[in-house]
C-alpha positions in Angstrom: -149.3 46.5 -8.7 -150.0 45.5 -12.3 -147.2 45.9 -14.7 -147.3 45.1 -18.5 -145.0 42.2 -19.4 -142.4 44.3 -21.2 -142.0 46.6 -18.2 -141.5 43.8 -15.6 -137.7 43.1 -16.1 -136.8 46.8 -15.8 -139.1 47.1 -12.8 -137.5 44.0 -11.2 -134.0 45.4 -11.6 -135.1 48.8 -10.3 -136.6 47.1 -7.2 -133.5 45.2 -6.5 -131.3 48.3 -6.8 -133.8 50.2 -4.6 -133.6 47.4 -2.0 -129.8 47.4 -2.1 -129.9 51.2 -1.4 -132.4 50.8 1.4 -130.5 48.0 3.1 -127.2 49.7 2.8 -128.6 52.9 4.4 -130.1 50.9 7.3 -126.8 49.1 7.9 -124.9 52.4 7.9 -127.1 53.7 10.6 -127.1 50.4 12.5 -123.3 50.3 12.6 -123.0 53.9 13.6 -121.3 55.0 10.4 -124.1 57.5 9.8 -124.7 59.8 12.7 -128.0 60.2 14.5 -129.1 63.2 16.5 -131.2 63.5 19.7 -133.5 66.4 20.5 -133.7 67.8 24.1 -137.3 66.5 24.6 -138.9 63.1 24.0 -139.7 62.3 20.4 -142.6 60.1 19.2 -142.5 59.0 15.6 -145.5 58.0 13.6 -144.9 56.3 10.3 -145.2 53.2 8.1 -143.3 51.0 5.7 -145.5 51.6 2.7 -146.4 54.5 0.4 -149.5 56.3 1.7 -152.8 55.2 2.9 -152.4 54.0 6.4 -153.5 57.1 8.3 -150.2 58.5 9.5 -151.5 62.1 9.7 -154.8 61.3 11.5 -152.8 59.2 14.0 -150.4 62.1 14.5 -153.4 64.4 15.2 -154.8 61.8 17.6 -151.6 61.6 19.6 -151.2 65.4 19.6 -154.8 65.7 21.1 -154.0 63.0 23.7 -150.8 64.7 24.8 -152.2 68.2 24.8 -155.1 67.1 26.9 -152.6 65.5 29.4 -150.9 68.9 29.8 -147.9 68.4 27.5 -146.7 71.2 25.2 -146.6 69.5 21.9 -144.6 70.3 18.7 -145.2 68.4 15.4 -142.3 68.1 13.0 -143.0 67.3 9.3 -141.1 67.3 6.1 -143.7 69.4 4.3 -144.0 67.3 1.2 -144.5 69.2 -2.1 -144.5 72.6 -0.3 -143.4 75.7 -2.3 -141.0 76.9 0.4 -137.5 75.8 1.4 -135.7 75.5 4.7 -137.5 75.6 8.1 -141.1 77.1 8.2 -143.3 77.5 11.2 -146.8 76.5 10.1 -148.5 77.1 13.5 -147.4 78.7 16.8 -150.1 76.7 18.6 -152.6 79.5 18.3 -152.4 80.9 14.8 -151.8 79.3 11.4 -148.9 81.3 10.0 -148.7 80.3 6.3 -150.7 78.8 3.5 -151.2 75.2 2.5 -148.9 75.7 -0.4 -146.1 77.1 1.8 -146.6 74.3 4.5 -147.6 71.3 2.4 -151.1 69.9 2.7 -150.6 67.5 5.6 -148.8 69.9 7.9 -151.4 72.5 7.1 -154.1 70.1 8.0 -152.4 69.2 11.3 -152.1 72.9 12.1 -155.9 73.2 11.5 -156.7 70.2 13.6 -154.2 70.4 16.4 -154.8 73.7 18.1 -152.4 74.2 20.9 -149.6 72.4 19.1 -146.7 74.0 17.3 -146.3 72.7 13.7 -142.9 73.1 12.0 -141.7 71.8 8.6 -138.2 71.1 7.5 -136.4 68.4 5.5 -134.0 68.0 8.5 -136.3 67.3 11.4 -133.5 67.6 14.0 -132.6 71.1 12.7 -136.3 72.0 12.7 -136.8 70.7 16.2 -133.8 72.6 17.6 -134.9 75.8 15.8 -138.3 75.6 17.6 -136.7 74.5 20.9 -134.7 77.8 21.0 -138.0 79.8 20.5 -140.7 77.9 22.4 -141.3 75.6 25.3 -141.8 72.0 24.2 -142.4 68.9 26.3 -142.6 66.4 23.4 -142.0 66.3 19.7 -144.3 64.3 17.3 -142.6 63.2 14.1 -145.1 62.9 11.3 -144.2 60.2 8.7 -141.0 59.6 10.5 -140.3 55.9 10.3 -137.6 56.3 7.6 -136.1 59.5 9.1 -133.6 57.4 11.1 -131.3 60.4 11.5 -133.4 61.6 14.3 -133.5 59.4 17.5 -136.9 58.7 18.9 -138.3 57.5 22.3 -141.3 55.8 20.8 -141.5 54.4 17.3 -145.0 53.7 16.0 -145.5 51.6 12.8 -148.9 51.8 11.1 -150.0 48.8 9.0 -153.2 48.6 7.0 -155.3 45.8 8.5 -156.0 44.2 5.1 -152.3 44.2 4.1 -150.9 40.8 3.3 -147.3 41.2 4.4 -146.3 37.9 2.7 -146.9 39.6 -0.6 -144.9 42.7 0.2 -142.8 44.1 -2.7 -140.5 47.1 -2.7 -140.8 50.0 -5.0 -141.3 50.3 -7.9 -142.8 46.8 -8.3 -144.8 47.2 -5.1 -145.7 50.0 -2.7 -143.3 49.1 0.2 -140.6 51.7 1.2 -138.6 49.2 3.3 -138.5 45.4 3.7 -141.1 44.0 6.1 -138.2 43.0 8.5 -137.9 46.7 9.3 -140.9 46.3 11.6 -138.3 45.1 14.1 -137.6 48.8 14.8 -141.1 49.4 16.0 -142.0 49.9 19.7 -145.7 49.7 18.9 -147.8 48.7 15.9 -151.2 50.1 15.1 -153.3 48.1 12.6 -155.4 50.8 10.9 -158.8 50.6 9.1 -159.5 47.5 11.3 -163.2 48.3 11.1 -163.2 47.4 7.4 -161.7 44.0 7.7 -160.5 41.7 10.4 -157.0 42.5 11.5 -155.9 38.9 12.0 -154.3 38.3 8.6 -152.0 41.4 8.9 -151.2 40.6 12.5 -150.3 37.0 11.8 -148.0 38.0 8.9 -146.4 40.8 11.0 -145.8 38.9 14.3 -142.6 37.1 13.3 -140.9 40.5 12.5 -141.8 42.2 15.8 -139.7 42.3 18.9 -141.0 40.6 22.1 -143.3 42.8 24.1 -144.2 45.2 21.2 -147.6 46.7 21.9 -150.1 45.9 19.1 -153.3 47.9 18.8 -156.1 48.5 16.3 -157.6 51.7 15.0 -160.6 52.6 12.8 -161.3 55.5 10.5 -164.9 56.7 10.7 -166.5 59.4 8.6 -167.7 61.9 11.2 -169.6 64.7 9.3 -169.4 67.3 6.6 -167.8 70.7 6.5 -169.4 73.0 4.0 -166.6 75.0 2.2 -165.6 77.8 2.6 -168.0 78.8 5.4 -167.2 75.7 7.5 -170.8 75.0 8.5 -170.9 71.5 10.0 -173.5 69.0 8.8 -174.2 65.3 9.5 -173.5 62.8 6.7 -177.2 62.2 6.5 -177.8 65.7 5.2 -176.8 64.3 1.7 -178.0 60.8 2.0 -180.8 61.3 -0.5 -178.7 63.2 -3.1 -176.5 62.1 -6.0 -173.0 63.3 -5.1 -169.6 63.4 -6.8 -166.3 62.5 -5.1 -163.1 64.6 -5.8 -159.8 63.1 -4.5 -156.0 63.4 -4.8 -155.0 60.9 -2.2 -152.9 57.7 -2.2 -155.9 55.2 -2.2 -159.0 57.0 -3.5 -161.0 53.8 -3.7 -161.1 53.7 0.1 -162.7 57.1 0.3 -165.4 56.1 -2.2 -166.0 52.9 -0.3 -166.4 54.8 2.9 -168.9 57.1 1.4 -170.9 54.3 0.0 -170.8 52.3 3.2 -172.3 55.4 4.9 -175.2 55.4 2.5 -174.1 58.2 0.2 -175.0 57.8 -3.5 -171.7 58.4 -5.5 -172.6 58.9 -9.1 -169.2 60.3 -10.3 -165.5 60.2 -9.3 -162.7 62.5 -10.2 -159.2 61.4 -9.2 -155.9 63.2 -9.3 -152.4 62.2 -8.2 -151.7 62.2 -4.5 -151.0 65.7 -3.0 -152.2 67.3 -6.2 -152.7 71.1 -5.8 -155.8 72.0 -7.9 -156.0 74.9 -10.3 -159.1 76.9 -10.8 -159.4 75.7 -14.3 -159.4 72.0 -13.1 -162.1 72.7 -10.6 -164.2 74.5 -13.1 -163.9 71.5 -15.4 -164.9 69.2 -12.6 -167.9 71.4 -11.9 -169.0 71.0 -15.5 -168.5 67.2 -15.5 -170.3 66.9 -12.2 -173.4 68.7 -13.4 -173.4 66.6 -16.6 -173.3 63.5 -14.3 -176.4 64.7 -12.4 -174.6 65.2 -9.1 -175.9 68.0 -6.7 -172.8 68.3 -4.5 -169.1 67.5 -4.5 -167.5 65.7 -1.5 -163.7 65.7 -1.0 -161.3 64.9 1.8 -159.9 67.4 4.4 -156.5 66.9 2.8 -157.9 67.8 -0.6 -159.7 70.8 0.8 -156.3 72.2 1.8 -155.2 71.9 -1.8 -158.2 73.8 -3.4 -157.2 77.1 -5.0 -157.9 80.2 -2.9 -159.4 82.0 -5.9 -162.2 79.4 -6.0 -163.8 81.1 -3.0 -163.9 84.5 -4.8 -166.5 83.2 -7.3 -170.1 81.9 -6.9 -170.0 78.1 -6.8 -172.4 76.3 -9.1 -172.5 73.4 -6.6 -171.7 73.1 -3.0 -168.4 71.5 -1.9 -168.1 69.6 1.3 -165.0 68.3 3.1 -165.7 65.0 4.8 -164.4 64.9 8.3 -162.6 61.8 9.5 -162.3 60.5 13.0 -159.3 58.3 13.9 -160.2 56.1 16.8 -157.8 53.6 18.6 -159.8 50.7 20.1 -157.2 50.2 22.9 -157.2 54.0 23.7 -156.4 53.6 27.4 -153.6 51.2 26.8 -152.2 53.6 24.2 -152.3 56.5 26.5 -150.6 54.6 29.4 -147.9 53.3 27.0 -147.1 56.7 25.6 -147.1 58.6 28.9 -144.9 56.0 30.5 -142.4 56.2 27.7 -142.0 59.9 27.7 -141.7 60.6 31.4 -141.0 62.9 33.2 -144.4 64.7 33.4 -144.8 68.0 31.7 -143.6 71.2 33.4 -146.8 73.2 33.8 -146.3 76.9 33.5 
């Protein structure tokens, strides 16, 4: 992260204070001075040590699909970052989506869309949210989305996701860098998934991580692949090649937008304009109208955005005639060692599900 010279001393002090706070909290939990809680069903946590960009939500959806296919009744617990609601909110009962993206938060809403058959519940206290659902529905396993730092809740499997291109030797804590915890916190992981391994070799990240991992920790690799287009709001599905000859614009509000642009270009799409907002940004109609005007000025014939961004587009947008089509780009999360992952997870969450 680039910092102007005058800002560096303040950022360094802030980073040291942040590190002191993080290490103190970890020690309080390690010594049992802060209490942890256990849900009545196995818990699988998916998280990372950095801010955004490693694929936590796609990985959670992947595991939910794996477990549902194996016969488990799955519930996903999430904080619901930047939602407009308070307390515990049920986003999906496994069959119906029960609230809006604004009420759920964009990532839980996306999980509710993608994980049919799984309950999705948001709440700042994931233990309370899990117990709330346990009293109302049958659950065999809980998935904790973005749960690596939520140490208050005990887990049976702790997944740490690392970007395959990450140089852990250069890791710096917030606000100087983008790390939430020291690299040594990888010692809490039961399994590590090196994500976006298709973009670069995973060896540098693996070599720099190995010395922090416990013996026997399972290390896997995963790839993110663009898998098609969803025309909004009618949800017609098209292949990426449908726009391969057209100039397109990219609209994003994600942690690392440059990766989305790179993925589009590597798939042969001609990106002539980019419009970037802060991560988790909820778009207004006026902002989208301004983007439309700029896109047309740039000569683009369509707008491509992420599935997460599609959840943050304003509802009133679909009540007007669109000057240009908008497509959500579908992403497929694929674990190379899929069979090993399945065996590992099912072994760790025994007993088998109770089929009704």
